[in-house]
C-alpha positions as CSV (number, residue, x, y, z in Angstrom):
1,M,88.4,91.0,58.4
2,K,85.0,92.6,59.5
3,L,82.6,90.4,61.4
4,E,79.1,90.9,62.6
5,H,79.7,89.3,66.1
6,I,82.4,87.4,68.0
7,A,83.0,84.1,66.0
8,F,82.2,80.8,67.7
9,L,84.9,78.6,66.1
10,G,86.8,75.6,67.2
11,R,90.5,75.0,67.4
12,T,92.4,71.7,67.7
13,F,94.7,70.6,70.6
14,Q,97.6,70.9,68.3
15,E,96.6,74.5,67.4
16,Y,96.5,75.4,71.0
17,L,100.1,73.9,71.6
18,D,101.4,76.0,68.7
19,M,99.6,79.3,69.5
20,F,100.4,79.1,73.2
21,G,103.9,77.8,73.0
22,L,103.3,74.8,74.8
23,T,103.8,71.0,74.6
24,S,101.7,68.2,75.8
25,D,104.4,67.1,78.2
26,A,104.4,70.6,79.6
27,L,100.8,70.4,80.3
28,R,101.0,67.2,82.4
29,G,100.4,68.1,86.0
30,E,98.7,71.4,85.2
31,T,95.3,72.5,85.9
32,V,94.3,74.3,82.9
33,L,91.2,76.8,82.1
34,D,90.4,77.6,78.6
35,C,88.3,80.7,78.3
36,P,86.5,81.5,76.3
37,A,86.8,78.1,74.8
38,G,84.1,78.2,72.1
39,P,83.8,74.8,70.3
40,S,87.4,73.9,70.5
41,S,88.5,70.2,71.2
42,F,91.4,71.3,73.5
43,V,89.7,70.2,76.7
44,A,88.3,66.9,75.2
45,E,91.8,66.0,73.8
46,A,93.7,67.1,76.9
47,R,91.5,65.1,79.1
48,S,92.0,62.0,77.0
49,M,95.7,62.3,77.7
50,G,95.2,62.8,81.5
51,I,95.6,66.6,81.6
52,K,93.0,68.3,83.8
53,A,91.4,71.0,81.9
54,I,88.1,72.9,82.0
55,A,86.5,74.9,79.3
56,C,84.1,77.9,79.9
57,D,82.1,79.9,77.5
58,P,78.9,82.0,77.7
59,C,77.5,80.0,74.8
60,Y,77.4,76.8,76.9
61,S,74.0,77.8,78.0
62,L,72.8,76.4,74.6
63,T,72.0,72.8,74.0
64,G,74.2,70.6,72.0
65,E,72.1,71.1,69.0
66,G,72.2,74.8,69.5
67,L,76.0,74.9,69.7
68,E,76.3,72.7,66.7
69,K,74.1,75.1,64.7
70,K,76.0,78.2,66.0
71,A,79.3,76.7,65.1
72,A,78.3,75.9,61.6
73,E,76.6,79.4,61.0
74,D,79.8,81.1,62.3
75,L,82.1,79.0,60.3
76,A,80.1,79.9,57.1
77,H,80.0,83.7,58.2
78,V,83.8,83.9,58.6
79,F,84.8,82.1,55.4
80,D,82.2,83.6,53.2
81,S,84.3,86.9,53.3
82,F,87.6,85.1,53.9
83,D,88.9,85.6,50.3
84,S,88.4,89.3,50.3
85,F,91.2,89.4,53.1
86,R,93.7,86.9,51.9
87,D,96.4,89.6,52.0
88,N,96.2,89.5,55.8
89,Y,97.3,86.0,56.0
90,I,100.7,84.2,55.9
91,W,100.6,80.6,54.4
92,T,103.2,79.0,56.2
93,Y,101.3,77.0,59.0
94,Y,98.1,76.1,57.1
95,E,98.0,74.8,53.5
96,D,94.9,76.4,52.2
97,K,91.4,77.6,53.3
98,E,90.0,74.0,52.8
99,Q,92.4,72.6,55.5
100,I,91.5,75.4,57.9
101,I,87.7,74.7,57.5
102,S,88.5,71.0,57.9
103,L,90.4,71.6,61.2
104,R,87.5,73.9,62.4
105,R,85.0,71.1,61.7
106,Q,87.2,68.3,63.3
107,A,87.6,70.5,66.5
108,T,83.9,71.2,66.6
109,E,82.9,67.5,66.1
110,R,85.3,66.3,69.0
111,F,84.0,69.2,71.1
112,L,80.3,68.3,70.5
113,N,81.0,64.5,71.3
114,D,82.7,65.3,74.5
115,Y,80.2,68.1,75.5
116,G,77.4,65.5,75.2
117,E,79.1,62.7,76.9
118,S,80.2,64.9,79.8
119,A,76.9,66.4,80.6
120,G,76.4,67.1,84.3
121,S,80.3,67.3,84.9
122,D,82.4,70.2,85.5
123,R,84.2,70.0,82.2
124,Y,82.2,72.7,80.5
125,V,81.1,75.6,82.4
126,E,78.7,78.3,81.2
127,A,80.6,81.6,82.1
128,A,81.9,84.8,80.8
129,L,85.2,86.3,81.5
130,S,83.7,89.2,83.3
131,A,83.0,87.0,86.3
132,L,84.4,83.5,86.4
133,P,82.6,81.1,88.8
134,F,85.9,79.8,90.2
135,P,87.7,80.4,93.5
136,D,91.0,82.3,93.5
137,N,93.9,80.1,92.1
138,A,91.6,77.4,91.1
139,F,94.0,76.6,88.1
140,T,97.7,76.8,87.5
141,M,97.3,78.2,84.0
142,A,94.6,79.9,82.1
143,L,94.6,80.2,78.2
144,S,92.5,82.7,76.2
145,G,92.7,82.7,72.5
146,H,90.9,84.7,69.7
147,F,89.0,87.0,71.8
148,L,91.1,89.7,73.7
149,F,92.9,92.3,71.5
150,L,91.3,90.6,68.4
151,Y,88.0,92.4,68.8
152,E,89.2,95.7,70.0
153,D,86.3,97.6,68.4
154,W,83.9,95.7,70.8
155,I,86.0,95.4,74.0
156,S,87.1,98.6,75.7
157,I,90.6,99.0,77.5
158,D,88.9,98.8,80.8
159,Q,87.1,95.6,79.9
160,H,90.4,94.1,78.5
161,L,92.0,94.9,81.9
162,Q,88.9,93.4,83.8
163,Y,88.9,90.3,81.7
164,I,92.7,89.7,82.1
165,R,92.6,90.4,85.9
166,E,89.9,87.8,86.2
167,L,92.0,85.3,84.4
168,L,95.0,86.2,86.7
169,R,92.6,85.7,89.8
170,V,91.9,82.2,89.0
171,A,95.2,81.1,87.7
172,S,97.9,80.7,90.4
173,R,100.9,80.9,88.0
174,E,100.2,82.3,84.7
175,V,97.9,83.4,82.0
176,R,98.6,83.1,78.2
177,L,96.9,85.4,75.5
178,Y,96.8,84.9,71.8
179,P,96.9,86.6,69.3
180,L,98.2,90.1,69.9
181,V,96.8,91.7,66.8
182,T,93.4,92.8,65.7
183,L,90.9,91.3,63.0
184,E,92.6,93.9,60.6
185,A,96.0,92.3,61.3
186,E,97.2,95.5,63.1
187,P,98.9,95.5,66.5
188,Y,96.6,96.2,69.4
189,D,96.8,100.0,70.1
190,Y,96.8,99.9,73.8
191,M,99.2,96.9,74.5
192,G,101.7,99.1,76.1
193,Y,99.2,100.7,78.4
194,I,97.8,97.1,79.4
195,V,101.2,95.7,80.0
196,S,102.5,98.7,82.1
197,T,99.2,98.7,84.2
198,L,99.6,95.0,84.9
199,E,103.3,95.3,85.8
200,D,102.3,98.1,88.3
201,E,100.0,95.5,89.8
202,G,102.9,93.0,90.2
203,I,102.5,90.9,87.1
204,R,105.4,90.0,84.9
205,A,104.5,90.4,81.2
206,E,106.5,88.6,78.5
207,V,106.0,88.4,74.8
208,D,107.1,85.2,73.3
209,P,107.3,83.9,69.7
210,V,105.0,80.9,68.8
211,R,104.8,78.5,65.9
212,L,101.2,79.5,64.7
213,E,101.3,82.7,62.7
214,F,98.4,83.0,60.3
215,V,97.1,86.5,60.6
216,K,100.1,88.7,59.8
217,G,101.9,89.6,63.0
218,S,100.2,86.9,65.0
219,G,103.2,84.8,65.7
220,R,103.5,86.0,69.3
221,M,101.5,85.4,72.5
222,L,101.5,87.4,75.8
223,K,102.6,85.4,78.9
224,L,101.5,87.1,82.3
225,T,103.0,85.6,85.4
226,H,102.5,86.4,89.0
227,C,105.6,87.7,90.7
């Protein structure tokens, strides 16, 4: 799929569990960073279960109305061309396009409600992956979905490493990244280089299967652990 910019789309808590190989019980007691979080409902739903989670995204500089408008525009942008790329998808996790759109809207609505209600708190932080405003080891786990690897045409190899190192800096135990394919449903060309470089820096890299596979080849996530 060809996009004009990085899409601001929301995913649900259950989608997060399924794309990062997690369970709600496994998250209890964790301190989790979601970055870039977009208009996902992961943090809102996690907090309602007593799980401490924080979202950050550069788009949080916008007002609630601005975020709602951007999410609606990006949803339309993505799905206007969706049918032209149907061969890139596997229809085992989702039933059809309408279900996906419904889930995106549900996630965004839950996010917007929580974003408005939590104004002034530390729950949603305006920040980019290039420089996270958190001290070292502020979280036990960091999750980053639908950004790295996916947009390989816009994010250089050096930027990939910079962003991953920043996630590793603020996560005391592990970082999980999903998916490991590009928008064209192709494996990220420089994954071997990224992994070997991080391993040389003392990071353990492990590719694990996950339940959510929609884009062909996306049924895996990369787990990075401090040795």
